[in-house]
Steps between C-alpha positions, in 0.01 A plus 500: 500500500247757377688528170515122470127444538429792268708330231376145570147522643382166359625159393433593137720810528787285625453250217495771233816658646675163501414451133619852406831454683562154361393573142534874424402434138206276591469148641622231259349156458744223596359283223510721191658828615194709407374782722125474428292351782137453596387684817629347822329181613278605790561195720873458441803727465557409134458654154416295191687574178273585208743338254595160649240489782767429760427612857775730634532573875688832538673375816649186341875480559491746791493461877131594495386199299275241663502670839177555690610840627329785310721714280417809704653340811804394301539856374460637852767259627740612227424865575567455874820300446632746243418815698634403844880488507499311829337198339187308593477185709241239405311568823472872433408446135227254597343762725525778244345321201258274685633148430624223730866469596582206269356683199692818581820301545459326163426833330811657651717210389374521144561874489853452638573237234393754237731757658791256491442413136501866398822583691673192359488664156762758602861492616700748705779677311810720519578536874358260759550441871457142622468366852311242701267498797338235717128492570320313774539433869853386596542151640480510878842524657678582175626825353320706235600539136743272314523151645140487632186320386341822378411520130774672296392755241720645227446870424606703197432874465601706198603865526581789269766768535413861415732758341585621851596147608187461713356148495130420457329169562349331196337158515531191716469121486470244781532124524460265795763224477603186686852618576748775421773343289689589184280302261180650642634855487621462141170351386305781667721763337462341154122498542442856623802705380610578145841369395772765518344687793710608798405317821600659831513257794654448842800271555314168526700230309199396287503820294841507317378225263279763334812624315521172307136508395477825306470756782734770627542437871565783746563346846516700824622330816281636778698415816443783747344731245122513514339302221229759433771748398670258262179356350249777573235419240461130569501554878228765482297263287555214748384719790175577318456134409533389864236751605269371225535132592489551877250787511245380246531124528650465849763270354435244228556132443773381269250323273344820363774750581591552134147623423528768770839602360355523149221727623740735677733513201220564250367794699849641566591487131191707414517749787527792257177403322248510785219633280542212255537211746143370467504474119855364501411228749176421316697448177741271685204294624356479149826358366521230764389151404225326692637357824315231700504509879717186508788697345469775759512262799769254399 
């Protein structure tokens, strides 16, 4: 926190950093493409182009545009979310940055959408483990897991094999779905896994269809063998995910579950870059288009 406020002591410092990160070669006018501007307008967060006289807000096209929350509080929210691997609830974030609950919730949702957009640019490759889990409270009087009203989530985790045949976890992707069937599994695999990759799964009948859609399928019937020994990487990931959803959010509704999954996945996929998480997440937020509250709550 001391380092944060040393780097961003004022609103102006945050604005200048945003401009430097977004335009390393200098802010460009959206009208003529020039980089020559008059000094910042004192009453508004805009810069007027000396060439075409167009007013350019540096936050246009980002999640920061047209919000009443100061940039310094946005930056602090991004810093807290990026630096705490357990994740932040809206209630805790509201207390930490000094805004009301609804504002903190909307900020979190916008940041999570930016996270999801960035991760969607990449696919898992080579060797991947795939499995499913069920999130939510089980229907009273019914069993847990498959066949319940809990929300199913498809999980894919890539791994690498060293020269000594030791396996190391790579990256992960998550998707909340309506049901676990062949069509859903195939569509998920096509979206998050590169064609030609090897997909290791359990013996559920929905997975063999992967062979006919450009993947090498490696099934393992679990039976009495413990699943965490057959699919170790995906099961370790699932254990951490459950702790994240239950511990930080005390469960979550189906409506916004995907956003929580996106947040967990984004942070997991960058776990080896802790020192760069703030700038990485800030860049993701700068690339996100403006998003009205109505989109976040539908």
